[in-house]
C-alpha positions, 0 to 999 in steps of 0.5 A: 210294444205291439207291432202291427202291419197293414197290407193294402192290396190294390195295385191298379191305377185309380185305386181307392182302397188304399185310403183305408189303411192310413185311417187304420194306422192312425186309429191303432197308433192312438192306442197305447203301445202299438206301432203300425206300418203300411205295406202297400203292395203297389209300392213293392211291385212284386212279380207273380211268384212261381214258388213259395219263399222257402223254395226260392233260391234267390228271393228278391230284396223286396220280398225279403224285406216284406217277409221280415216285416211280416214275421216281426208283426204281432198282427196283420190287417189286410185291406182288400179291394173287391174284384169281381166279388173276390180279392186282387191277384196281388193279394193272393200272390203274397198270401201264397208266397208264404206258408208256415208264416201264417200259422198262428198269425192274428189277422184282421180283415177289411174289404173296400169297394166303391160299390154300395154293396159290401164285399162280404164274399171277399171277406169270406174267401180270405177268411177261408184261405187264411184259416186253412193256412193256420192264421187266427182270424179276428171274428169281427170284420169290416166292409167299407162301401162307397169308399169315395164317400167315406174317405178323402184322398189322404185317408182322412174320414169324411164323417169322423164320428160315423167312421169311428163308430163303424171301425171300432168294433173290428179294430178293438176286437183285433187289438184284444186278440193280438194282446191275448195271443202275444 
């Protein structure tokens, strides 16, 4: 059974990007032999890390839980909000606390924004950083725009067929890559 984690990165009040993760989880769990878990950075409430995990003397239980789930995952999907054409500090925080853990980890990237223009720069920046850390980035990415018109508050798609068509290429390529490298 493949184990996938979905990191949802926005921690601010009134966030909307967390609507994407439940859809991805349901999509993947409907595939054979996939177990998914959403790691919501808002729920973890991590402080700003001053040091990488390997150099921390007393890492918090929350950090150890996060790292354990990360290490057991066959693949990671990151759902990133678009903040000023980049990604949130909360996500950079959890990228930087790890180092060698990213090496050969399959990563799928999704940006999400309420704006009508796609978060392409967010995806490029994440791909660059994670590639430098040795992650294997799935070649097909997905950018959700006007998120409030695509997903309801509970993460269900407003137009199921359109959402399925738009997400399928990215998620199917990600699954294929995880299967090939597992």
